[in-house]
SEGUNU-942478 format. One record per residue (C-alpha): residue in one letter; x negated, y negated, z. Coordinates in steps of 0.5 Angstrom, whole numbers, padded with zeros to 4 digits, always signed. Each point is the difference from the previous one (the first is absolute). Example, Ala and Ser with C-alpha at 12.3 -4.5 7.8 and 13.67 -1.06 7.14 Angstrom:
A-0025+0009+0016
S-0002-0007-0002
This chain:
M-0765-0279+0449
R+0005+0002+0005
I-0003-0006+0005
F+0002-0005-0005
S+0007+0003-0001
I+0001+0000+0008
I-0002-0007+0000
T+0005-0002-0005
A+0005+0003+0003
I-0002-0003+0007
L+0000-0007-0004
V+0007+0001-0003
C+0003+0002+0007
A-0003-0006+0003
V+0003-0005-0006
I+0007+0004+0001
Y+0000-0001+0008
G-0002-0007-0001
V+0006-0002-0005
V+0005+0004+0004
M-0002-0001+0007
E-0003-0007+0000
R+0004-0003-0006
E+0001-0006+0004
R-0007-0002+0002
L-0002+0001-0007
V+0005-0005-0003
E-0002-0005+0006
F-0007+0001-0002
A+0001-0001-0008
N+0004-0006+0001
G-0005-0003+0005
F-0006+0002-0005
R+0004-0003-0006
A+0002-0007+0004
S-0007-0001+0001
T-0003+0002-0007
E+0006-0004-0004
E+0000-0007-0001
P+0007-0004+0000
V+0002-0002-0008
A+0005-0005+0000
Q+0001+0000-0008
D+0001+0008+0000
A+0008+0001+0001
A-0001+0008+0000
P-0002+0000+0007
V+0005-0005+0002
A+0005+0004-0003
E-0002+0006+0004
I+0000-0004+0007
A+0007-0003-0001
Q+0002+0007-0002
E-0003+0003+0006
D+0003-0005+0004
T+0007+0001-0003
A-0001+0007+0002
E-0002-0001+0007
A+0006-0005+0001
L+0005+0006-0002
P+0004+0002+0005
E-0002+0007+0003
G+0003+0006-0004
T+0002-0005-0006
V-0003+0003-0007
S-0002-0005-0006
V+0003+0002-0006
V+0001-0002-0008
V+0007-0001-0002
R+0003-0001-0006
R+0007-0004-0001
S+0004+0005-0005
V+0006-0002-0003
A+0005+0005-0003
E+0001-0001-0008
E+0005+0004-0004
V-0004+0005-0004
D+0002+0005-0006
S+0001+0007+0004
A-0001+0007-0003
V+0002+0007+0002
L-0007+0004-0001
L+0001+0008-0001
R-0004+0006-0002
G+0003+0004-0006
R-0001+0003-0006
T+0002+0000-0008
E+0005+0005-0002
A+0003+0001-0007
A+0007-0002-0002
R+0002+0006-0002
Q-0003+0007+0000
V+0003+0007-0003
E-0002+0007+0000
V+0004+0002-0007
R+0002+0007+0001
A+0003+0006-0005
E+0007+0002+0001
T-0001+0006-0004
S-0005+0006-0001
G-0004+0001-0006
R-0007-0001-0004
I-0003-0007-0001
I-0001-0001-0007
S-0002-0007+0000
D-0007-0003+0000
P-0002-0003+0007
I-0001-0007+0002
R-0006-0002+0004
A+0001-0003+0007
G-0001-0008-0001
A+0004-0001-0006
F+0005-0005-0001
V+0007+0003-0002
E+0006-0004-0002
E+0007+0001+0002
G+0003+0006-0003
Q-0007+0003-0003
L+0000+0007+0000
L-0004+0003+0005
C+0001+0008+0000
Q+0004+0004-0005
I+0002+0008+0001
D+0001+0005-0005
P+0007+0001-0001
G+0000+0007-0001
T+0007+0003-0001
R+0004-0006+0002
E+0002-0002-0007
A+0003+0006-0001
A+0004+0000+0007
L+0002-0007-0003
A+0003+0003-0006
E+0003+0005+0003
A+0004-0005+0005
E+0002-0004-0006
A+0003+0006-0003
R+0004+0002+0006
L+0002-0007+0000
L+0003+0000-0007
E+0003+0007+0002
A+0004-0003+0006
Q+0002-0006-0004
A+0003+0005-0005
R+0004+0003+0005
L+0004-0006+0002
P+0004-0001-0006
E+0002+0007+0000
A+0002-0001+0007
E+0004-0007-0001
A+0004+0003-0006
Q+0003+0005+0005
L+0003-0005+0004
P+0005-0003-0005
A+0003+0007-0001
A+0000+0002+0007
R+0004-0007+0001
A+0005+0002-0006
R+0001+0007+0004
V+0002-0004+0006
A+0005-0005-0004
E+0003+0006-0003
A+0001+0004+0006
Q+0003-0006+0003
A+0005-0001-0005
S+0002+0008+0000
L+0001-0001+0008
I+0005-0006-0001
A+0004+0004-0006
A+0000+0006+0005
E+0002-0004+0006
I+0006-0003-0004
D+0002+0007-0003
S+0000+0002+0008
N+0004-0005+0002
A+0005+0001-0005
A+0001+0007+0001
S+0000-0001+0007
R+0006-0004+0000
L+0004+0004-0006
S-0001+0006+0005
E+0003-0004+0006
S+0006-0002-0005
G+0001+0008-0002
F-0002-0002-0007
A-0007+0004+0000
S-0003+0006+0003
E-0004+0000+0006
T-0005+0004-0005
R-0001-0007-0004
A-0001-0004+0006
A-0006+0005+0002
S-0003+0000-0007
A+0000-0008+0000
S-0003+0000+0007
A-0006+0005-0002
T-0001-0004-0006
V-0001-0006+0004
S-0005+0004+0004
A-0004+0002-0006
A+0000-0007-0002
E-0003-0003+0007
A-0005+0006-0001
G-0002-0002-0007
I-0001-0007+0003
E-0005+0002+0005
S-0004+0004-0005
A+0000-0006-0005
S-0003-0004+0006
A-0005+0005+0002
G-0002+0000-0008
V-0001-0008+0001
Q-0004+0001+0006
A-0005+0005-0003
A-0001-0004-0006
Q-0002-0006+0005
A-0004+0005+0003
A-0004+0002-0006
I-0001-0008-0002
Q-0003-0001+0007
A-0004+0006-0001
A-0002-0002-0007
Q-0002-0007+0003
S-0004+0003+0006
G-0004+0004-0005
I-0002-0006-0004
S-0002-0004+0006
A-0004+0006+0002
A-0003+0001-0007
E-0002-0008+0000
A-0003+0001+0007
A-0004+0006-0003
V-0002-0005-0006
L-0002-0006+0005
R-0004+0005+0004
A-0004+0003-0006
E-0001-0007-0002
Q-0003-0003+0007
E-0004+0006+0000
I-0003-0002-0007
D-0001-0007+0003
N-0004+0002+0006
L-0005+0003-0005
R-0003-0007-0001
I-0002-0004+0007
Y-0001-0007-0001
A-0003-0006+0004
P+0006-0003+0004
F-0004-0007+0000
E-0006-0003-0003
G-0006+0001+0004
L-0007+0003+0001
L-0001+0008+0001
E-0002+0002+0006
S-0002+0007-0002
D+0000+0004-0006
T+0006+0002-0003
A+0001+0008+0000
E-0005+0004-0004
L+0002+0003-0007
G+0002+0007+0001
S+0001+0000+0007
L+0007+0003+0003
M+0005-0005+0003
Q+0005+0002+0005
P+0006-0005+0002
G-0004-0005+0005
S-0007+0001-0003
L-0004-0007-0001
C+0000-0003-0006
A-0004-0006+0001
T+0000-0006+0006
V+0002-0007-0003
I-0002-0006+0004
Q+0002-0007-0001
L-0005-0006+0002
D+0003-0006-0003
P+0003-0003+0004
I-0003+0003+0006
K+0002+0000+0007
L-0004-0002+0007
V+0002+0003+0006
G-0001-0002+0007
F+0003+0001+0007
V+0003-0006+0004
P-0001+0000+0007
E+0007-0001+0003
A-0002-0006+0004
E-0002-0004-0007
V+0006+0004-0004
S+0004-0007+0001
R-0005-0004-0004
V+0000+0004-0006
T+0006-0001-0005
V+0002+0003-0007
G-0003-0004-0006
A-0006-0003+0004
S-0006-0001-0003
A-0006+0004+0002
G-0007+0002-0002
A-0005+0005+0001
R-0007+0002-0001
L-0002+0007-0002
A-0006+0004+0003
A-0004-0002-0007
G+0001-0007+0002
Q+0005-0002-0006
Q+0006-0005+0002
V+0007+0001-0002
A+0006-0004+0001
G+0008+0003+0000
T+0007-0001+0004
V+0003+0004+0005
T+0005+0004-0003
F+0002+0005+0006
L+0000+0000+0008
S+0002+0006+0003
R+0006-0001+0005
S-0002+0006+0004
A-0006+0001+0004
D-0005+0006+0000
P+0002+0004+0006
Q-0007+0001+0002
T-0004-0006-0002
R+0006-0005+0001
T-0002-0004-0006
F+0004-0002-0006
R-0002+0002-0007
V-0001-0006-0005
E-0001+0000-0008
I-0003-0005-0004
T+0001+0000-0008
V-0007-0002-0004
D-0001+0000-0007
N-0005+0005-0003
T+0001-0001-0007
D-0008+0002-0001
L+0001+0006+0004
S-0006-0002+0004
I+0003+0002+0007
S+0001+0007+0002
D+0004+0004+0004
G-0002+0000+0007
Q-0005-0005+0001
T-0001-0004+0007
A+0002-0007+0000
D+0000-0005+0005
I+0007-0004-0001
L+0002-0007+0002
I+0008-0002+0000
A+0002-0007+0000
S+0004-0002+0006
S+0003-0007+0003
G-0005-0005+0003
Q-0001+0000+0007
M-0004-0005+0005
A-0007+0003+0001
H-0007-0003+0003
L-0006+0000-0004
L-0006+0002+0005
P-0007+0003+0000
S+0000+0007+0001
S-0005+0000+0006
A+0005-0003+0004
L+0005+0006+0000
T-0001+0004+0007
L+0003+0006+0003
N+0004+0000+0007
D-0001+0005+0005
E+0006+0004-0003
G-0003+0000-0007
L+0004-0005-0003
L-0003-0005-0005
G+0001-0007+0001
L-0004-0007+0002
R-0002-0004+0006
I+0004-0007+0000
V-0001-0005+0005
D+0007-0003+0003
E+0002-0007+0002
T-0004+0001+0007
N-0006+0002-0003
T+0000+0008+0002
A-0001+0005-0005
R+0006+0005-0002
F+0000+0006-0005
A+0005-0001-0005
P+0001+0007-0004
V+0001-0001-0008
T+0002+0003-0006
Y-0006+0001-0005
L+0003-0002-0007
R-0006+0000-0005
D-0007-0002-0001
T-0003-0006-0004
M-0006-0003-0002
N+0001-0005+0005
G+0002+0004+0006
V+0006+0005+0002
L+0007-0002+0000
V+0004+0002+0006
A+0007-0001+0002
G+0003+0000+0007
L-0003-0007+0003
P+0004-0006+0002
E+0000-0006-0006
T-0006-0003+0003
A-0005+0004+0004
D-0007-0002+0003
V-0004+0007-0001
I-0006+0001+0003
V-0005+0002-0006
V-0007+0000+0004
G+0000+0003+0007
Q+0007+0004+0000
E-0004+0007+0002
F-0002-0004+0007
V+0007-0002+0002
T+0006+0004+0002
D+0007-0002+0002
G+0000-0006+0005
V-0007-0002+0000
P-0001-0007+0000
V-0004-0003-0006
Q-0003-0006-0003
P+0002-0001-0007
H-0004-0003-0005
Y+0004-0001-0007
Q-0003+0002-0006
E+0001-0005-0006
L+0003+0004-0006
S-0006-0002-0005
Q-0004+0005+0005
């Protein structure tokens, strides 16, 4: 059996040697054998076409490559910005307790729909109602002190007026006694006594003024006591109001409410409420395309499950993310049936103004030595040139690209066999092809 393997290997080596080293002689022998065995058939057009094509190929100048070219004319197409994003709830709030106490309400399970203002958690009031009654009693006591303090003020002011009248009378008597003493009609003792009466009247005025100030201070103290008592009542009422925790808006419960009997502290979680109608689509626009997105533009998206939705751009960030240099964009979408959940992956298309583009087969795209995406075109001297393009999107009839002149002769067959500066023989392709 090994002899047959050796013979087979020798035959294979001989064939390879003949194909590689004696290729020209084999071709000449095959052509001579075919010419001697085939008869010319004038009615068959295929051999004639092949001979004509061979003659044409032999007639091409050295280095010239025959290629198929399509004359493409740019057309205005609807453009869109393609993003990768996710769905996001319009609002999501963690409702937490503001006071301490034991839960006395039955829990509401996750997934339930709650209305705005619906009771979620209720805490045992304990002694808070007694504290409120005590604060209200102190308020009544403080309010009762105010009329008493206000009643002291008129009496104090009356004493001031009486002291002022006494001072005037004493000053008149003192002036008269002083003049009589100077004229020798009265003794100096009387003048000194009148002067002492004036001093006493002035002291009485000061005492009465101090009484007025004391009455006013008593009124202010009573008013301050009333304000403090009112603040204590408000605190007690607010503490009682904090015993009931309500839904801030209508939505779905993302978690169970606090369990019956559990102890709450300030900041303890009662429930998480999310609003899914409407829902937001969130994406991030590269800085090169942010100028093409405007608030109010129409947008659509395809979710990972295949569902298609449509909405409107409602927010475009004016500040780029420092890490990715992208801008946040939000699209509002109706979600009345709540079929869209928070956090789903979405392919987003945002409508933009139209632009000129060429529709070409995807097979015509190529890369240059620098890795740039582009096409091979034929210039006016029938020379191949590389033209970089911008890929817009794929369609059923080809790809839409931008960056070419309005009219361009694009190589659609043979572009991989030419480089910049290579002369070509273009064969133009009909549009129907």
